[in-house]
C-alpha positions in Angstrom: 0.2 -0.1 0.0 1.4 3.4 -1.0 1.6 6.3 1.5 -0.1 9.5 0.8 3.3 10.8 -0.1 4.3 8.3 -2.6 0.6 8.7 -4.1 1.5 12.4 -4.6 5.0 11.8 -6.1 3.5 9.3 -8.2 0.8 11.7 -9.6 3.6 14.6 -9.9 5.9 12.3 -11.8 3.0 11.2 -14.1 1.8 14.6 -14.7 5.4 15.8 -15.6 5.8 12.9 -18.0 2.6 13.7 -19.9 3.6 17.3 -20.0 6.8 16.6 -21.6 5.4 14.1 -24.1 2.6 16.6 -24.8 5.2 19.4 -25.5 7.0 16.8 -28.0 3.7 16.4 -29.7 2.7 20.0 -30.0 6.0 20.8 -31.7 5.2 18.3 -34.5 3.4 19.4 -37.5 0.0 17.7 -38.5 1.8 15.9 -41.3 4.6 14.6 -39.0 1.9 13.2 -36.7 -0.2 11.6 -39.6 3.2 10.0 -41.0 3.7 8.5 -37.9 0.1 7.1 -37.6 0.4 5.8 -41.1 3.6 4.0 -40.4 2.7 2.2 -37.3 -1.2 1.7 -37.6 -1.5 0.8 -34.0 -4.8 -1.3 -33.0 -6.3 -2.0 -29.8 -7.2 -5.6 -28.7 -10.6 -5.2 -29.8 -9.3 -4.2 -33.5 -10.0 -0.4 -33.3 -7.3 2.0 -34.9 -5.8 4.3 -32.3 -5.9 8.0 -33.3 -3.0 9.6 -34.6 -2.6 11.6 -31.4 -2.6 8.5 -29.4 -0.1 6.5 -31.9 2.2 9.5 -31.7 1.7 9.6 -28.0 2.8 5.9 -27.7 5.8 6.3 -30.1 7.0 9.4 -27.9 7.2 7.5 -24.9 9.2 4.8 -26.0 11.3 2.8 -28.7 9.0 0.0 -28.7 7.6 -1.1 -32.2 3.9 -0.8 -30.9 1.3 -3.1 -32.9 -1.5 -4.2 -30.7 -2.2 -2.5 -27.4 -4.6 -3.0 -24.7 -5.2 -2.6 -20.9 -4.4 -5.1 -18.3 -7.8 -6.5 -18.1 -8.4 -6.3 -21.9 -5.5 -8.5 -22.3 -6.9 -11.0 -19.6 -10.1 -11.1 -21.5 -8.2 -12.1 -24.7 -6.5 -14.6 -23.0 -3.0 -13.1 -22.5 -1.5 -11.9 -19.2 1.0 -8.8 -19.0 4.5 -10.2 -18.0 5.7 -9.3 -14.4 7.8 -6.2 -14.4 6.3 -4.9 -17.7 5.7 -1.1 -17.6 2.7 0.2 -19.3 2.5 3.2 -21.6 -0.2 6.4 -21.4 -2.7 6.9 -24.1 -5.8 9.3 -23.9 -9.3 8.0 -23.5 -12.3 10.2 -24.3 -15.2 10.5 -21.8 -18.2 12.7 -21.0 -19.4 14.3 -17.9 -23.0 15.4 -17.4 -23.2 19.2 -16.6 -25.3 20.0 -13.6 -28.6 21.4 -14.5 -31.6 23.0 -12.7 -33.5 19.8 -13.2 -31.4 17.0 -12.8 -34.0 14.6 -14.4 -33.6 16.6 -17.8 -30.2 16.0 -18.8 -29.7 15.9 -22.7 -26.7 14.9 -24.9 -26.1 18.8 -25.4 -25.1 19.0 -21.5 -22.4 16.4 -22.0 -18.9 18.1 -21.8 -16.2 15.9 -23.3 -13.0 15.4 -21.3 -10.0 12.9 -21.5 -8.2 10.7 -19.0 -5.2 8.7 -19.3 -5.2 5.0 -19.1 -2.5 2.5 -19.1 -1.9 0.0 -21.9 0.5 -2.7 -22.8 1.7 -3.8 -26.2 1.2 -7.4 -27.2 5.0 -7.9 -26.9 4.8 -7.4 -23.2 2.2 -10.2 -22.9 2.3 -13.9 -23.1 -0.6 -16.5 -23.4 -2.3 -17.7 -20.4 -1.8 -21.5 -20.1 -5.1 -23.3 -19.5 -4.2 -24.7 -16.1 -3.6 -21.1 -15.1 -6.9 -19.8 -16.5 -9.0 -22.3 -14.5 
């Protein structure tokens, strides 16, 4: 269990890392970002192509040749497990919050504000097939 100080230090380091990566990406032209996306074509475990921004975000974090990525539980559902000691990489995941309105029963789709949070993903090269005896 992490202490409050350790949690705060982790959050601070995560925020600094994301700021450095975002700075790197913001200095790239749209053509450079699209060239990376075209070159790598990184998909999720479910087969969805990552956005050009998320592909660039992954490439900026590591020299790893990303191909298929997924979260820890996504890999488990796919019959694979993340190897012990592997470190994940951040991507941005869209979400929506519902704005407070005078009558909370009347919330329309227009009242939803999009925002992004970070999620940790692992490349397929960081995983291994779950043995049938382990899965049981």
